[in-house]
C-alpha positions in Angstrom: 277.0 -54.6 -12.7 274.9 -57.4 -11.1 271.3 -56.4 -10.4 270.3 -56.6 -6.8 266.9 -58.2 -7.4 265.6 -60.9 -9.7 262.1 -62.5 -10.1 261.8 -65.8 -8.2 259.1 -68.5 -8.6 258.8 -71.4 -6.3 256.1 -74.0 -6.1 257.5 -76.1 -3.3 255.6 -74.4 -0.4 253.9 -71.2 0.6 256.7 -70.4 2.9 259.0 -70.2 -0.1 256.8 -67.7 -1.6 257.1 -65.5 1.4 260.8 -65.7 1.2 260.8 -64.4 -2.3 259.8 -61.0 -1.0 263.0 -60.7 1.1 265.0 -57.8 -0.3 268.2 -59.8 -0.3 266.8 -63.0 -1.9 267.6 -63.4 -5.6 268.2 -66.1 -8.2 267.4 -69.1 -6.0 264.7 -70.4 -8.3 267.2 -70.9 -11.1 269.1 -73.4 -9.0 266.2 -75.8 -9.1 266.4 -76.0 -12.9 270.2 -76.3 -13.1 271.9 -79.6 -13.6 273.8 -81.0 -10.6 277.4 -79.8 -10.3 279.9 -82.2 -11.6 281.5 -82.2 -8.2 278.1 -82.7 -6.4 278.3 -85.1 -3.4 275.9 -85.7 -0.5 276.0 -82.4 1.5 275.8 -82.3 5.3 274.9 -79.6 7.8 278.6 -79.3 8.8 279.7 -79.1 5.2 277.2 -76.3 4.6 278.3 -74.3 7.6 282.0 -74.8 6.6 281.2 -73.6 3.1 279.4 -70.5 4.4 282.3 -69.7 6.8 284.9 -70.1 4.1 282.8 -68.1 1.6 282.3 -65.2 4.0 286.0 -65.0 4.7 287.2 -65.1 1.1 284.4 -63.4 -0.8 284.2 -60.4 1.6 287.9 -60.0 1.2 287.2 -58.9 -2.4 284.0 -56.8 -1.5 284.8 -53.1 -2.1 282.3 -52.3 0.7 284.1 -54.6 3.2 286.7 -53.4 5.7 288.8 -56.4 4.8 288.8 -55.4 1.1 292.1 -55.8 -0.6 292.7 -52.8 -2.8 294.1 -54.7 -5.8 292.9 -54.1 -9.3 292.4 -57.7 -10.4 292.0 -60.8 -8.3 293.1 -63.1 -11.2 296.1 -60.9 -12.0 297.2 -60.6 -8.4 297.1 -64.2 -7.4 295.9 -67.2 -9.4 296.0 -69.3 -6.2 293.5 -66.9 -4.5 291.5 -66.8 -7.7 291.1 -70.5 -7.5 290.1 -70.3 -3.9 287.5 -67.7 -4.8 286.0 -69.9 -7.5 286.0 -72.9 -5.1 284.2 -70.9 -2.5 281.5 -69.6 -4.9 280.9 -73.1 -6.1 280.7 -74.5 -2.6 278.4 -71.6 -1.7 276.1 -72.5 -4.5 275.9 -76.1 -3.2 275.3 -74.8 0.3 272.4 -72.8 -1.0 270.9 -75.8 -2.7 271.1 -77.6 0.7 269.5 -74.7 2.6 266.6 -74.4 0.1 265.9 -78.1 0.5 266.2 -78.0 4.3 264.8 -74.6 5.5 263.9 -71.9 2.9 263.4 -69.4 5.8 266.8 -69.7 7.2 268.8 -66.6 7.9 271.8 -68.5 6.7 270.2 -68.7 3.2 269.9 -64.9 3.2 273.6 -64.6 4.2 274.5 -67.0 1.5 272.5 -65.0 -1.1 274.2 -61.8 -0.1 277.6 -63.5 -0.4 276.6 -64.8 -3.8 275.7 -61.3 -5.0 279.1 -60.0 -3.8 280.8 -63.0 -5.5 278.9 -62.5 -8.8 279.7 -58.7 -8.7 283.4 -59.5 -8.2 283.4 -62.1 -11.0 281.6 -59.8 -13.4 284.2 -57.1 -12.8 287.0 -59.6 -13.3 285.4 -60.9 -16.5 285.2 -57.4 -17.9 288.8 -56.6 -16.9 290.2 -59.8 -18.4 288.3 -59.2 -21.7 289.3 -55.5 -22.0 293.0 -55.8 -20.9 293.9 -59.0 -22.9 292.9 -58.1 -26.4 296.2 -59.3 -27.8 295.8 -62.6 -26.1 292.3 -63.0 -27.4 293.0 -62.4 -31.1 291.4 -64.8 -33.6 294.6 -66.7 -34.2 295.0 -67.4 -30.5 291.5 -68.6 -30.3 292.0 -70.9 -33.2 295.2 -72.4 -31.7 293.5 -72.9 -28.3 290.5 -74.6 -29.9 292.8 -77.5 -30.7 293.6 -78.0 -27.1 291.7 -80.7 -25.2 288.2 -79.6 -24.4 288.4 -80.9 -20.9 287.1 -78.2 -18.6 289.7 -75.8 -17.2 287.3 -75.6 -14.3 288.6 -79.0 -13.3 292.2 -77.6 -13.5 291.2 -74.7 -11.2 289.6 -77.1 -8.7 292.3 -79.8 -8.6 295.7 -78.2 -8.9 297.6 -75.6 -7.0 300.9 -76.0 -8.8 302.6 -73.4 -11.0 300.7 -71.9 -14.0 302.5 -74.1 -16.5 300.9 -77.2 -14.8 297.5 -75.9 -15.8 298.6 -76.2 -19.5 300.1 -79.7 -19.5 297.5 -80.9 -22.0 298.4 -78.1 -24.4 301.8 -79.7 -25.1 305.3 -78.6 -24.4 305.7 -77.0 -27.8 303.2 -74.2 -27.1 304.9 -70.8 -27.2 304.8 -68.3 -24.3 302.2 -66.2 -26.2 300.0 -69.2 -26.7 300.4 -70.2 -23.1 299.3 -66.7 -22.0 296.3 -66.9 -24.4 295.3 -70.3 -23.0 295.4 -68.9 -19.5 293.3 -65.9 -20.4 290.8 -68.2 -22.1 290.7 -70.5 -19.1 290.0 -67.6 -16.8 287.1 -66.4 -18.9 285.7 -69.9 -19.3 285.8 -70.7 -15.6 284.2 -67.3 -14.7 281.5 -67.8 -17.3 280.8 -71.3 -16.2 280.5 -70.1 -12.6 278.3 -67.2 -13.3 276.0 -69.2 -15.6 275.7 -72.0 -13.1 274.7 -69.5 -10.5 272.1 -67.9 -12.7 274.0 -64.8 -13.7 274.6 -65.6 -17.4 272.9 -62.4 -18.6 275.5 -60.2 -16.8 278.3 -62.3 -18.2 277.0 -62.0 -21.7 276.5 -58.2 -21.4 280.2 -57.6 -20.7 281.4 -60.2 -23.3 279.2 -58.9 -26.1 280.2 -55.2 -25.4 283.9 -55.8 -25.8 284.0 -58.6 -28.4 281.6 -56.9 -30.7 283.8 -53.8 -30.7 286.8 -56.0 -31.5 285.1 -57.7 -34.5 283.9 -54.3 -35.8 287.4 -52.9 -35.4 288.9 -55.9 -37.2 286.7 -55.4 -40.2 287.6 -51.7 -40.2 291.3 -52.6 -40.2 290.7 -55.0 -43.1 289.2 -52.1 -45.1 285.6 -53.2 -44.8 283.3 -50.2 -44.5 279.7 -49.5 -45.0 278.9 -48.0 -48.4 275.8 -46.1 -49.3 274.0 -47.6 -52.2 273.5 -44.2 -53.9 277.2 -43.5 -53.6 278.2 -46.9 -54.8 276.1 -46.7 -58.0 278.0 -43.6 -59.0 281.5 -45.2 -58.5 283.8 -45.5 -61.5 284.4 -49.2 -62.5 288.2 -48.8 -62.0 287.6 -47.7 -58.4 285.3 -50.7 -57.9 287.9 -53.0 -59.4 290.4 -51.9 -56.7 287.7 -52.3 -54.0 286.9 -55.8 -55.2 290.5 -56.8 -55.2 291.0 -55.6 -51.7 287.7 -57.1 -50.6 288.7 -60.6 -51.8 291.8 -60.5 -49.6 290.0 -59.0 -46.7 287.0 -61.5 -46.9 289.3 -64.5 -46.6 290.9 -63.1 -43.5 287.6 -61.9 -42.1 285.8 -65.3 -42.5 288.6 -67.8 -41.8 290.4 -65.9 -39.1 288.2 -63.1 -37.6 284.8 -64.7 -37.5 286.1 -68.3 -37.1 288.3 -67.2 -34.3 285.5 -65.3 -32.6 283.2 -68.3 -33.0 285.8 -70.6 -31.4 286.4 -68.2 -28.6 282.7 -67.9 -27.9 282.2 -71.7 -28.0 285.2 -72.1 -25.6 284.2 -69.4 -23.1 280.5 -70.4 -23.1 280.9 -74.2 -23.4 278.7 -74.6 -20.3 275.7 -73.4 -22.3 275.4 -73.8 -26.0 272.3 -71.6 -26.1 274.1 -68.7 -24.4 277.1 -69.2 -26.7 274.9 -69.1 -29.8 273.1 -66.0 -28.6 276.3 -64.2 -27.7 278.0 -65.0 -31.1 274.8 -63.9 -32.9 274.8 -60.5 -31.2 278.5 -60.1 -32.0 278.7 -61.4 -35.5 275.4 -60.9 -37.3 275.7 -57.2 -38.2 279.4 -57.5 -38.9 278.7 -60.5 -41.2 276.1 -58.6 -43.2 278.5 -55.7 -43.5 281.2 -57.9 -44.8 279.1 -59.2 -47.6 277.6 -55.9 -48.6 280.1 -55.1 -51.3 279.6 -58.2 -53.5 275.9 -57.8 -53.1 276.1 -54.2 -54.4 278.4 -55.3 -57.2 276.0 -58.0 -58.2 273.0 -55.7 -58.2 274.9 -53.0 -60.2 276.1 -55.5 -62.9 272.6 -56.9 -63.1 271.5 -53.6 -64.6 274.7 -52.6 -66.4 276.2 -55.5 -68.3 279.7 -55.1 -69.7 281.3 -58.3 -70.7 284.9 -57.1 -69.9 283.8 -56.9 -66.2 283.1 -60.6 -66.1 286.5 -61.4 -64.7 286.1 -59.4 -61.5 282.7 -60.9 -61.0 284.1 -64.3 -61.4 286.9 -63.4 -58.9 284.1 -62.5 -56.5 282.1 -65.6 -57.2 285.1 -67.9 -56.8 286.2 -66.2 -53.5 282.8 -66.4 -52.0 282.3 -70.0 -53.2 285.6 -71.0 -51.7 284.5 -69.5 -48.4 281.1 -71.0 -48.4 281.9 -74.1 -46.3 283.4 -71.8 -43.6 280.4 -69.5 -43.9 278.0 -72.4 -43.4 280.0 -73.6 -40.4 280.5 -70.2 -38.7 277.0 -68.8 -39.3 275.2 -72.1 -38.7 272.6 -70.9 -36.2 269.1 -70.0 -37.3 269.6 -66.6 -35.8 272.4 -66.0 -38.3 270.5 -67.3 -41.3 270.3 -63.8 -42.8 274.0 -63.8 -43.4 273.9 -67.1 -45.3 270.8 -65.9 -47.2 272.6 -62.7 -48.3 275.6 -64.8 -49.4 273.5 -67.3 -51.4 271.5 -64.4 -53.0 274.8 -62.7 -54.0 276.2 -65.9 -55.5 272.9 -66.3 -57.5 273.1 -62.7 -58.8 276.7 -63.0 -59.7 276.1 -66.3 -61.5 273.3 -64.7 -63.5 275.4 -61.6 -64.4 278.3 -63.8 -65.5 276.1 -65.8 -67.8 274.6 -62.7 -69.2 278.0 -61.3 -69.9 278.9 -64.5 -71.8 275.8 -64.1 -73.9 276.5 -60.5 -74.5 280.1 -61.3 -75.7 278.7 -64.0 -78.1 276.2 -61.5 -79.5 278.8 -58.8 -79.8 281.1 -61.1 -81.8 278.3 -62.3 -84.0 277.1 -58.8 -84.8 280.5 -57.2 -85.2 280.4 -55.0 -88.3 283.8 -53.3 -88.3 285.0 -52.7 -91.8 288.7 -52.1 -90.9 291.0 -54.7 -92.5 294.7 -54.9 -92.6 295.8 -54.2 -96.2 298.6 -56.8 -95.9 296.3 -59.5 -94.5 297.6 -59.4 -91.0 296.0 -60.4 -87.7 292.7 -58.5 -87.1 292.1 -56.5 -84.0 289.0 -58.5 -83.3 291.1 -61.7 -83.4 293.4 -60.4 -80.7 290.7 -59.1 -78.4 288.4 -62.1 -78.9 291.1 -64.7 -78.2 292.5 -62.7 -75.3 289.1 -62.7 -73.8 288.4 -66.4 -74.4 291.9 -67.5 -73.1 291.3 -65.4 -70.0 287.9 -67.1 -69.6 289.7 -70.5 -69.7 291.5 -69.6 -66.4 288.1 -69.6 -64.7 287.1 -73.1 -65.9 285.9 -74.2 -62.4 283.6 -71.1 -62.0 282.4 -71.3 -65.6 281.6 -75.0 -65.3 279.5 -74.4 -62.2 277.6 -71.6 -64.0 277.3 -73.2 -67.4 276.1 -76.5 -65.9 272.9 -74.6 -65.1 272.9 -72.8 -68.4 274.2 -75.4 -70.9 275.2 -74.4 -74.4 273.1 -75.7 -77.3 275.6 -78.3 -78.6 273.6 -79.5 -81.6 275.7 -77.4 -84.0 278.8 -78.5 -82.2 278.3 -82.2 -82.5 280.3 -82.7 -85.7 282.7 -80.0 -84.8 283.9 -80.6 -81.3 284.1 -83.3 -78.7 285.2 -82.2 -75.3 288.3 -84.0 -74.0 288.2 -86.2 -70.9 290.5 -84.7 -68.3 291.2 -87.5 -65.9 293.5 -85.4 -63.7 291.0 -82.6 -63.2 289.0 -82.5 -59.9 286.2 -80.5 -61.5 284.1 -81.6 -64.5 285.0 -78.9 -67.1 282.8 -80.4 -69.9 280.3 -77.5 -69.8 283.1 -74.9 -69.9 285.0 -76.7 -72.7 281.9 -76.9 -74.9 281.0 -73.3 -74.4 284.5 -72.0 -75.1 284.6 -74.1 -78.3 281.3 -72.6 -79.2 282.5 -69.0 -78.7 285.6 -69.7 -80.9 283.3 -71.2 -83.6 281.1 -68.1 -83.6 284.2 -66.0 -84.0 285.7 -68.1 -86.8 282.5 -67.8 -88.7 282.8 -64.0 -88.3 286.4 -64.3 -89.5 285.3 -66.0 -92.7 282.9 -63.2 -93.3 285.6 -60.6 -92.9 287.9 -62.5 -95.3 285.3 -62.1 -98.0 285.7 -58.3 -97.8 289.1 -58.5 -99.6 289.0 -57.9 -103.3 291.9 -60.3 -103.9 291.3 -64.0 -103.2 294.9 -64.7 -102.4 294.9 -61.9 -99.8 291.7 -63.3 -98.3 293.6 -66.6 -97.7 296.6 -64.8 -96.3 294.2 -63.1 -93.8 292.7 -66.5 -92.8 296.1 -68.0 -92.5 297.4 -65.3 -90.1 294.3 -65.2 -88.0 293.9 -69.0 -87.8 297.5 -69.2 -86.8 296.9 -66.7 -84.0 293.9 -68.6 -82.8 295.9 -71.9 -82.7 298.9 -70.3 -81.0 296.6 -68.8 -78.3 294.9 -72.1 -77.7 298.3 -73.9 -77.6 299.9 -71.5 -75.1 297.0 -71.2 -72.7 294.7 -73.3 -70.5 292.5 -73.5 -73.6 294.7 -76.4 -74.8 293.6 -78.5 -71.8 289.9 -77.6 -72.2 289.7 -78.0 -76.0 292.1 -80.9 -76.4 294.6 -82.1 -79.0 291.9 -83.2 -81.4 290.7 -79.6 -81.6 294.2 -78.3 -82.3 294.8 -81.0 -84.9 291.6 -80.1 -86.8 292.3 -76.4 -86.8 296.0 -76.9 -87.8 294.7 -78.9 -90.7 292.3 -76.0 -91.5 295.3 -73.7 -91.4 297.2 -75.9 -93.8 294.2 -75.9 -96.1 294.1 -72.1 -96.1 297.8 -72.0 -96.9 297.4 -74.4 -99.9 294.5 -72.4 -101.3 296.6 -69.2 -101.0 299.5 -70.8 -102.9 297.1 -71.9 -105.6 295.4 -68.5 -105.9 298.6 -66.4 -105.8 301.2 -68.6 -107.6 299.5 -71.0 -109.9 299.9 -68.8 -113.0 303.6 -69.1 -112.7 303.5 -72.9 -112.9 301.2 -72.9 -115.9 303.4 -70.4 -117.8 306.0 -73.3 -118.2 305.4 -76.0 -120.8 304.3 -79.4 -119.7 307.1 -82.0 -119.4 305.3 -84.2 -121.8 305.1 -81.6 -124.6 307.3 -81.7 -127.7 310.5 -79.9 -127.8 310.0 -76.1 -128.3 311.5 -74.0 -131.1 313.6 -71.0 -130.1 310.6 -68.7 -130.7 308.4 -70.8 -128.5 311.0 -71.0 -125.8 311.4 -67.2 -126.0 307.7 -66.8 -125.5 307.7 -69.2 -122.5 310.5 -67.3 -120.9 308.6 -64.1 -121.4 305.4 -65.6 -120.0 307.2 -67.0 -117.0 309.0 -63.8 -116.2 305.8 -61.7 -116.5 303.9 -64.1 -114.3 306.6 -64.3 -111.6 307.2 -60.5 -111.6 303.5 -59.8 -111.4 302.9 -62.3 -108.5 306.1 -61.3 -106.7 305.3 -57.5 -106.8 301.7 -58.2 -105.7 302.6 -60.6 -102.9 305.5 -58.5 -101.6 303.0 -56.3 -99.6 301.5 -59.3 -97.8 302.6 -60.4 -94.3 302.8 -63.7 -92.6 303.1 -62.9 -88.9 304.4 -66.2 -87.6 308.1 -66.6 -88.5 308.0 -70.4 -88.7 304.9 -70.4 -90.9 306.4 -67.7 -93.1 309.5 -69.8 -93.8 307.5 -72.9 -94.4 305.3 -71.1 -96.9 308.3 -69.8 -98.8 309.8 -73.2 -99.0 306.5 -74.7 -100.2 306.0 -72.0 -102.9 309.6 -72.5 -104.1 309.1 -76.2 -104.4 306.1 -75.7 -106.6 307.9 -74.1 -109.6 311.7 -73.5 -109.0 312.6 -77.2 -109.9 310.4 -77.0 -113.1 311.9 -73.6 -114.0 315.4 -74.9 -113.5 314.8 -77.8 -115.8 313.3 -75.5 -118.4 316.1 -73.0 -118.0 318.9 -75.5 -118.4 317.2 -77.2 -121.4 316.3 -74.1 -123.5 318.8 -71.4 -122.5 321.6 -72.8 -124.8 319.5 -72.4 -128.0 318.9 -68.7 -127.1 322.6 -67.7 -126.6 322.7 -65.7 -129.8 319.7 -63.5 -128.8 321.0 -60.0 -128.1 318.4 -59.4 -125.4 319.3 -62.6 -123.6 320.3 -60.9 -120.3 316.9 -59.2 -120.0 315.1 -62.3 -121.3 316.5 -64.6 -118.6 317.1 -62.1 -115.8 315.6 -64.6 -113.4 318.1 -67.3 -112.9 316.9 -70.4 -111.0 319.4 -69.8 -108.2 318.1 -66.3 -107.7 314.4 -67.2 -107.5 314.6 -68.4 -103.9 316.5 -65.2 -103.0 313.5 -63.2 -104.3 311.1 -65.4 -102.4 313.0 -65.0 -99.1 312.0 -61.3 -99.1 308.3 -62.1 -99.1 305.7 -61.9 -96.4 307.3 -59.1 -94.3 304.6 -56.7 -95.3 307.0 -54.4 -97.1 306.2 -53.7 -100.8 309.2 -54.3 -103.1 309.4 -50.6 -104.2 311.6 -49.1 -101.5 314.4 -49.7 -99.1 317.0 -52.4 -99.4 315.0 -54.2 -102.0 314.9 -51.3 -104.4 317.3 -52.9 -107.0 315.3 -56.1 -107.0 312.1 -54.1 -107.5 313.6 -52.1 -110.4 314.7 -55.3 -112.0 311.3 -56.9 -111.6 309.5 -53.8 -112.8 311.6 -53.5 -116.0 311.4 -57.2 -116.6 307.6 -57.1 -116.2 307.3 -54.1 -118.6 309.6 -55.7 -121.2 307.8 -59.0 -121.0 304.4 -57.4 -121.4 305.7 -55.4 -124.3 307.0 -58.5 -126.0 303.7 -60.2 -125.5 301.9 -57.3 -127.1 304.2 -57.2 -130.1 
């Protein structure tokens, strides 16, 4: 409770110095340095005596050592009217003491006034502690935030000027304030008027002690309820990444509440209660929030330090989640921890952001290097989508969802765009609030690195046509991924158009490599009319070419259904019309051949049926296509035999 003696320094007269040795004299020197009370008016002898008389009657009523002590737990809870009278008496007593010091510093009345002041301060300190400890629910961060919007006019004025019902004290809060908010406002008003009174009387230290003790425990408890706990560095370094992922996810949710509600609410409450002294308010909030703030940001700091030593590119997303969460909170952090005494919290946050930024960039470089050096030999025998294509595009499309974060990081670590100049021009996104140019360029670069690796893998196929099937499938997958994700916005329509043209080029080269022999097996339209023997040879040559190509290509796969159908139609258009014309022109002259059915087993109308079975990745030697395969096999053997004969 209130200390019974304080150091006093006076320079007005030697007699004042003598008074300082009086055992009951305390805190008078502080009055000389205090600003005048807002209600200060010329004070007369009669007013001083009236103030002393009133103070002795009312203050002693609440002195536990007085015979007139009212055995009630709380003055403010018992009667707000009496609480107002008590505050008024203390204030008038302070003014009386100023008057006595200026008139007669040896006056016995000054000693009486000082004794009464000690009793009053002891009572207010007890009230302050009780209000703080018994009204936790009314002093939660949300309530503090709401009340911070209420007019900042001093509630002390309300206490001094009104004796109406409690609701009248809250007129400025508006009629829409709920009962809970009204209760919170009353509690905050009580704390503020007590703090103002104690500080103005030189007892701010006692006030801070109670406030800090209770409010620090509430902030610490709030962090505990949010799941924020201290973690030993040694224990943290041994944690499995999956455990850390869960911790990071929970931390991001907790940090937002912790900063924007817990710390912000505590700051507003502190500012409100100690509005009479900015210095005291800052000191108080520092002692309450500093350690808790450092504890809150310990986890991302540990994650940043851990990943600085152990880079795994797949962990980049949780680091970007952390970076984004802290960046979003940074304006609030700057505002809440704005005092120099809290600079260590901001320093920790900035250091963590820097480390996360460096780790994220390193992960990007690691991914690029891993893609460039990939040496896996495994290839799909049917030319399907490679595993590397799926994992790479999944990773890059996920990166595109973090364009804001990546743009911030890559602006400081720009991609060397010299090789990209003729390949990619980043689109201008007028509707974006963030300049994503750096992100667009880097993601385009990563895809280019991957496509170069894809070309290398395609060369591993022994069959050229299968190489192009492989490129068609994988380029289609890349284009589909870009089209269906945020990559489309970042890379733009021009990028898609160029790569769809590349895809079409691969498809055309495949057709030429796989099916050109069929077309050349037929005579040119400008050639002279064939003899029956020459026509027979052409039929044999066409059947052998088609059967060989068909059996070979039947094991290939085109993953995309639309592309598959388009490719079948394109292949059919290349030779079915020519074959139909040849068939209708020369079949009549071969009617007498006894092997006519085997010779012309491929009728024009059936060729498209054969082609419709292609590109499902199922060789034509089993299942529902067995009869077709047998026919093709026998035809192929017959034709080859005829050629040999």
